[in-house]
N, CA, C and O atoms as a DFTB+ gen file, in Angstrom:
448 C
 N C O
     1  1      74.069      81.097      57.593
     2  2      73.950      81.982      58.480
     3  2      74.039      81.474      60.160
     4  3      74.638      82.035      61.078
     5  1      73.408      80.503      60.186
     6  2      73.616      79.638      61.649
     7  2      75.078      79.283      62.106
     8  3      75.566      79.262      63.236
     9  1      75.688      78.979      60.736
    10  2      77.250      78.461      61.127
    11  2      78.004      79.725      61.591
    12  3      78.746      79.603      62.565
    13  1      77.869      81.118      60.895
    14  2      78.620      82.056      61.299
    15  2      78.235      82.579      63.051
    16  3      78.919      83.137      63.909
    17  1      76.947      82.126      63.029
    18  2      76.485      82.480      64.637
    19  2      77.258      81.666      65.759
    20  3      77.699      82.066      66.837
    21  1      77.286      80.569      65.259
    22  2      78.125      79.431      65.868
    23  2      79.409      79.633      66.161
    24  3      79.939      79.232      67.197
    25  1      80.030      80.327      65.177
    26  2      81.565      80.501      65.103
    27  2      81.610      81.773      65.757
    28  3      82.727      81.886      66.261
    29  1      80.810      82.917      66.009
    30  2      81.051      84.001      66.726
    31  2      80.931      83.624      68.387
    32  3      81.626      84.141      69.261
    33  1      79.973      82.688      68.583
    34  2      79.685      82.179      69.926
    35  2      80.760      81.691      70.345
    36  3      81.167      82.038      71.454
    37  1      81.589      80.636      69.451
    38  2      83.086      80.101      70.326
    39  2      83.926      81.188      70.217
    40  3      84.700      81.332      71.164
    41  1      83.999      82.149      69.145
    42  2      85.313      83.241      69.427
    43  2      85.165      83.808      70.860
    44  3      86.073      83.874      71.688
    45  1      83.764      84.246      71.042
    46  2      83.492      84.944      71.981
    47  2      83.738      84.309      73.448
    48  3      84.230      84.918      74.397
    49  1      83.312      83.008      73.446
    50  2      83.669      82.223      74.596
    51  2      84.966      81.884      74.629
    52  3      85.268      81.401      75.720
    53  1      85.917      81.952      73.808
    54  2      87.463      82.025      73.833
    55  2      88.303      83.156      74.519
    56  3      89.377      83.063      75.114
    57  1      87.390      84.427      74.231
    58  2      88.377      85.409      74.787
    59  2      87.655      85.785      76.179
    60  3      87.885      86.874      76.704
    61  1      86.728      84.801      76.790
    62  2      86.163      85.413      77.979
    63  2      87.250      85.200      79.105
    64  3      87.272      85.874      80.135
    65  1      88.192      84.148      78.793
    66  2      89.362      84.220      79.999
    67  2      90.300      85.209      80.073
    68  3      90.676      85.792      81.090
    69  1      90.719      85.399      78.764
    70  2      91.484      86.646      78.755
    71  2      90.832      87.831      79.200
    72  3      91.497      88.644      79.842
    73  1      89.621      88.056      78.954
    74  2      88.795      89.360      79.525
    75  2      88.824      89.197      81.044
    76  3      89.307      90.130      81.686
    77  1      88.377      88.154      81.678
    78  2      88.563      87.805      83.049
    79  2      89.626      87.944      83.859
    80  3      89.600      88.385      85.008
    81  1      90.807      87.465      83.098
    82  2      92.163      87.757      83.687
    83  2      92.331      89.519      83.703
    84  3      92.429      90.166      84.746
    85  1      92.339      90.027      82.515
    86  2      92.491      91.511      82.425
    87  2      91.507      92.056      83.830
    88  3      92.076      92.550      84.804
    89  1      90.430      91.943      83.798
    90  2      89.808      92.642      84.850
    91  2      89.976      92.380      86.074
    92  3      89.648      93.249      86.881
    93  1      90.594      90.975      86.610
    94  2      91.139      90.476      87.732
    95  2      92.377      91.434      88.039
    96  3      92.545      92.035      89.100
    97  1      93.207      91.470      86.931
    98  2      94.347      92.155      87.096
    99  2      94.235      93.876      87.443
   100  3      94.886      94.510      88.273
   101  1      93.387      94.267      86.689
   102  2      92.901      95.846      87.058
   103  2      92.526      95.994      88.221
   104  3      93.078      96.879      88.874
   105  1      91.527      95.220      88.817
   106  2      90.845      95.283      90.051
   107  2      91.861      95.126      91.217
   108  3      91.791      95.774      92.261
   109  1      92.931      94.085      90.898
   110  2      94.113      94.076      91.873
   111  2      94.950      95.313      92.169
   112  3      95.347      95.799      93.228
   113  1      95.099      95.689      90.810
   114  2      95.737      97.147      90.858
   115  2      95.262      98.167      91.478
   116  3      95.988      98.996      92.027
   117  1      94.120      98.218      91.462
   118  2      93.041      99.275      92.037
   119  2      93.322      98.850      93.661
   120  3      93.577      99.793      94.410
   121  1      93.295      97.765      94.127
   122  2      93.388      97.480      95.439
   123  2      94.714      97.973      96.029
   124  3      94.812      98.533      97.120
   125  1      95.688      97.713      95.220
   126  2      96.943      98.175      95.668
   127  2      97.200      99.753      95.712
   128  3      97.885     100.357      96.538
   129  1      96.645     100.163      94.869
   130  2      96.442     101.877      94.920
   131  2      95.725     102.233      95.975
   132  3      96.144     103.169      96.657
   133  1      94.609     101.630      96.303
   134  2      93.662     102.056      97.622
   135  2      94.358     102.071      98.965
   136  3      94.294     102.907      99.866
   137  1      95.270     100.558      98.848
   138  2      96.107     100.388     100.189
   139  2      97.234     101.576     100.440
   140  3      97.500     102.194     101.471
   141  1      97.770     101.657      99.173
   142  2      98.864     102.719      99.299
   143  2      98.470     104.271      99.466
   144  3      99.255     105.114      99.900
   145  1      97.126     104.540      99.057
   146  2      96.708     105.743      99.417
   147  2      96.168     105.755     100.851
   148  3      96.129     106.810     101.485
   149  1      95.811     104.764     101.292
   150  2      95.221     104.500     102.857
   151  2      96.505     104.360     103.543
   152  3      96.430     104.683     104.728
   153  1      97.452     104.044     103.226
   154  2      98.662     103.927     104.117
   155  2      99.267     105.373     104.151
   156  3      99.762     105.804     105.192
   157  1      99.222     106.140     102.966
   158  2      99.703     107.643     103.123
   159  2      98.907     108.454     104.018
   160  3      99.431     109.425     104.564
   161  1      97.576     108.129     104.246
   162  2      96.906     108.905     105.143
   163  2      97.017     108.591     106.793
   164  3      96.926     109.340     107.766
   165  1      97.225     107.323     106.683
   166  2      97.854     106.785     107.916
   167  2      99.087     107.466     108.533
   168  3      99.167     107.970     109.653
   169  1      99.938     107.389     107.677
   170  2     101.503     107.622     108.131
   171  2     101.317     109.342     108.558
   172  3     101.863     109.850     109.537
   173  1     100.514     110.003     107.684
   174  2     100.148     111.494     107.968
   175  2      99.482     111.638     109.270
   176  3      99.824     112.555     110.016
   177  1      98.598     110.841     109.593
   178  2      97.896     110.964     111.087
   179  2      99.003     110.501     112.025
   180  3      99.274     111.140     113.042
   181  1      99.569     109.510     111.716
   182  2     100.443     109.178     112.905
   183  2     101.511     110.339     112.814
   184  3     101.798     110.710     113.952
   185  1     102.146     110.988     111.902
   186  2     103.020     112.014     112.071
   187  2     102.750     113.518     112.870
   188  3     103.458     114.386     113.379
   189  1     101.291     113.279     112.661
   190  2     100.442     114.890     113.272
   191  2     100.528     114.079     114.804
   192  3     101.170     114.756     115.606
   193  1     100.259     113.391     115.106
   194  2     100.097     112.467     116.542
   195  2     101.554     113.071     117.036
   196  3     101.693     114.045     117.776
   197  1     102.555     112.310     116.486
   198  2     103.855     112.286     117.253
   199  2     104.026     113.864     117.166
   200  3     104.500     114.298     118.216
   201  1     103.819     114.680     116.377
   202  2     104.213     115.874     116.593
   203  2     103.390     116.914     117.515
   204  3     103.691     118.107     117.480
   205  1     102.477     116.500     118.239
   206  2     101.571     116.903     119.412
   207  2     102.260     116.105     120.605
   208  3     102.178     116.637     121.712
   209  1     102.976     114.807     120.499
   210  2     103.436     114.450     121.645
   211  2     102.679     113.042     122.079
   212  3     102.833     112.356     123.089
   213  1     101.655     112.836     120.742
   214  2     100.872     111.334     121.263
   215  2     101.563     110.489     120.420
   216  3     102.176     110.774     119.391
   217  1     101.336     108.954     121.190
   218  2     102.018     107.770     120.384
   219  2     101.401     107.805     119.019
   220  3     100.177     107.924     118.953
   221  1     102.161     107.708     117.846
   222  2     101.566     107.580     116.417
   223  2     100.960     106.502     116.140
   224  3     100.123     106.675     115.254
   225  1     101.046     105.121     116.642
   226  2     100.817     104.073     116.235
   227  2      99.113     104.065     116.516
   228  3      98.307     103.950     115.592
   229  1      98.820     104.170     117.586
   230  2      97.242     104.494     117.457
   231  2      96.740     105.233     116.528
   232  3      95.809     104.835     115.828
   233  1      97.278     106.385     116.399
   234  2      96.630     107.403     115.640
   235  2      96.864     106.664     113.889
   236  3      95.989     106.921     113.062
   237  1      97.693     106.054     113.601
   238  2      98.148     105.873     112.197
   239  2      96.948     104.653     111.939
   240  3      96.159     104.698     110.996
   241  1      96.983     103.431     113.091
   242  2      96.072     102.287     112.926
   243  2      94.393     102.931     112.905
   244  3      93.489     102.470     112.209
   245  1      94.293     103.915     113.706
   246  2      92.831     104.398     113.478
   247  2      92.753     104.762     112.510
   248  3      91.645     104.425     112.093
   249  1      93.394     105.423     111.625
   250  2      93.082     105.906     110.444
   251  2      93.053     104.997     109.107
   252  3      92.511     105.283     108.039
   253  1      93.702     103.947     109.406
   254  2      93.603     102.742     108.160
   255  2      92.083     102.307     108.069
   256  3      91.295     102.591     108.971
   257  1      91.753     101.686     107.068
   258  2      90.439     100.931     106.935
   259  2      90.635      99.745     107.736
   260  3      91.762      99.264     107.851
   261  1      89.399      99.122     108.423
   262  2      89.557      98.021     109.222
   263  2      90.044      96.821     108.241
   264  3      90.928      96.086     108.682
   265  1      89.639      96.626     107.221
   266  2      90.554      95.440     106.341
   267  2      91.921      95.695     106.321
   268  3      92.564      94.737     105.891
   269  1      92.635      96.743     106.666
   270  2      94.158      96.935     106.281
   271  2      94.757      96.614     108.128
   272  3      95.854      96.122     108.395
   273  1      93.884      96.972     108.998
   274  2      94.893      97.203     110.156
   275  2      95.056      96.039     110.962
   276  3      95.563      96.099     112.082
   277  1      94.551      94.729     110.318
   278  2      95.001      93.592     111.118
   279  2      96.638      93.231     110.755
   280  3      97.308      92.795     111.691
   281  1      97.168      93.368     109.688
   282  2      98.449      93.236     109.292
   283  2      99.496      94.362     109.135
   284  3     100.637      94.260     108.684
   285  1      98.878      95.436     109.595
   286  2      99.325      96.663     109.354
   287  2     100.787      96.733     110.255
   288  3     100.849      96.278     111.397
   289  1     101.888      97.337     109.599
   290  2     103.130      97.690     110.647
   291  2     103.193      99.267     110.366
   292  3     103.006      99.894     109.324
   293  1     103.593      99.778     111.938
   294  2     103.384     101.185     112.155
   295  2     105.056     101.286     112.622
   296  3     105.567     100.459     113.378
   297  1     105.665     102.240     112.135
   298  2     107.219     102.222     112.727
   299  2     107.457     103.871     112.817
   300  3     107.103     104.608     111.897
   301  1     108.047     104.329     113.938
   302  2     108.714     105.773     114.096
   303  2     110.021     105.634     113.811
   304  3     110.621     104.739     114.404
   305  1     110.701     106.420     112.916
   306  2     112.135     106.788     112.975
   307  2     112.150     108.097     113.463
   308  3     111.795     109.139     112.912
   309  1     112.820     107.802     115.079
   310  2     112.977     108.890     115.675
   311  2     114.109     110.223     115.140
   312  3     114.047     111.444     115.285
   313  1     115.082     109.358     114.501
   314  2     116.431     110.153     114.095
   315  2     115.741     111.551     113.216
   316  3     116.137     112.715     113.273
   317  1     114.601     110.997     112.413
   318  2     114.119     112.239     111.466
   319  2     112.654     112.311     111.852
   320  3     111.920     112.218     110.868
   321  1     112.048     112.447     112.965
   322  2     110.766     112.069     113.160
   323  2     109.650     111.968     112.081
   324  3     108.705     112.748     111.963
   325  1     109.933     110.804     111.259
   326  2     108.940     110.201     110.429
   327  2     108.332     108.992     110.771
   328  3     108.927     108.149     111.443
   329  1     107.064     108.824     110.316
   330  2     106.053     107.714     110.517
   331  2     106.054     106.788     109.565
   332  3     105.403     107.206     108.607
   333  1     106.578     105.488     109.342
   334  2     106.065     104.785     108.385
   335  2     105.136     103.654     108.473
   336  3     105.259     102.921     109.455
   337  1     104.353     103.429     107.727
   338  2     103.244     102.600     107.886
   339  2     103.098     101.662     106.515
   340  3     103.073     102.116     105.371
   341  1     103.029     100.582     106.795
   342  2     103.342      99.431     105.897
   343  2     101.838      98.740     106.002
   344  3     101.204      98.781     107.056
   345  1     101.298      98.063     104.733
   346  2     100.307      97.351     104.771
   347  2     100.195      96.331     103.727
   348  3     100.876      96.359     102.702
   349  1      99.185      95.283     104.045
   350  2      98.927      94.388     102.659
   351  2      97.926      94.465     102.220
   352  3      97.011      94.186     102.995
   353  1      97.608      94.797     101.049
   354  2      96.423      94.796     100.494
   355  2      95.460      93.324     100.361
   356  3      95.821      92.222     100.775
   357  1      94.467      93.560      99.838
   358  2      93.524      92.430      99.779
   359  2      93.977      91.655      98.365
   360  3      94.513      92.267      97.441
   361  1      93.747      90.522      98.334
   362  2      94.251      89.495      97.089
   363  2      92.802      89.267      96.635
   364  3      91.917      88.938      97.425
   365  1      92.617      89.449      95.399
   366  2      91.316      88.991      94.718
   367  2      91.472      87.335      94.518
   368  3      90.649      86.511      94.915
   369  1      92.671      87.050      93.839
   370  2      93.001      85.722      93.115
   371  2      94.229      85.452      93.988
   372  3      94.984      86.268      94.517
   373  1      94.255      83.977      94.018
   374  2      95.613      83.473      94.697
   375  2      96.895      83.223      93.935
   376  3      97.983      82.877      94.396
   377  1      96.542      83.474      92.625
   378  2      97.578      83.360      91.468
   379  2      98.170      84.845      91.202
   380  3      99.202      85.032      90.557
   381  1      97.467      85.775      91.721
   382  2      98.083      87.300      91.547
   383  2      99.012      87.495      92.563
   384  3      98.567      87.157      93.660
   385  1     100.478      88.047      92.581
   386  2     101.037      88.549      93.901
   387  2     100.552      89.704      93.945
   388  3     100.130      90.441      93.054
   389  1     100.669      89.870      95.468
   390  2     100.125      91.101      96.173
   391  2     101.359      91.653      96.857
   392  3     101.428      91.116      97.963
   393  1     102.244      92.398      96.694
   394  2     103.109      93.477      97.354
   395  2     102.796      94.018      98.299
   396  3     101.641      94.441      98.272
   397  1     103.661      94.303      99.664
   398  2     103.275      94.829     100.611
   399  2     103.317      96.546     100.201
   400  3     103.997      96.812      99.210
   401  1     102.801      97.420     100.731
   402  2     102.645      98.761     100.185
   403  2     103.234      99.475     101.652
   404  3     103.072      98.953     102.755
   405  1     103.878     100.650     101.439
   406  2     104.148     101.238     102.462
   407  2     104.395     102.851     102.064
   408  3     104.734     103.191     100.930
   409  1     104.189     103.732     103.095
   410  2     104.007     104.926     103.142
   411  2     104.819     105.836     104.148
   412  3     104.777     105.271     105.241
   413  1     105.437     106.842     104.219
   414  2     105.889     107.607     105.080
   415  2     105.748     109.058     105.301
   416  3     105.707     109.717     104.261
   417  1     105.656     109.766     106.501
   418  2     105.040     110.993     106.444
   419  2     105.831     111.452     107.767
   420  3     106.104     110.670     108.678
   421  1     106.192     112.932     107.761
   422  2     106.743     113.558     108.946
   423  2     106.452     115.140     108.840
   424  3     106.246     115.755     107.793
   425  1     106.473     115.557     109.868
   426  2     106.264     116.919     110.381
   427  2     107.789     117.711     110.584
   428  3     108.586     117.361     111.455
   429  1     108.000     118.647     109.785
   430  2     109.600     119.291     109.810
   431  2     109.109     120.681     110.478
   432  3     108.773     121.595     109.726
   433  1     109.062     120.851     111.881
   434  2     108.734     122.334     111.960
   435  2     109.760     123.259     111.586
   436  3     109.473     124.423     111.867
   437  1     111.146     123.047     110.900
   438  2     111.925     124.013     110.630
   439  2     111.636     124.270     109.255
   440  3     112.598     124.851     108.753
   441  1     110.654     124.066     108.383
   442  2     110.417     123.787     107.415
   443  2     109.145     124.781     107.336
   444  3     108.708     125.034     106.214
   445  1     108.660     125.235     108.227
   446  2     107.378     126.183     108.458
   447  2     107.702     127.434     108.406
   448  3     106.842     128.301     108.562
């Protein structure tokens, strides 16, 4: 019985790195999703500000969580009045690639 318990412990220890990696990847995907969701809200805030004649950049940056603001990019496409916000999500582990995520929004008064 003691040998079987020892083998079960070794088997559990062998699966821990894979379990840790899976949890880290899932958490990173959640951070990317949160950043995309935040960028969408910020783009909408910037579009609303632009629609009423206010500068969109401060409105978009103000709508972002503090951790996403330092590296955020806010652009206004004047041809289509759309605001584009691009952010870099947090990185949990150095070996996980983290893409920048972006969202855009605009208010088209002709569609109302």
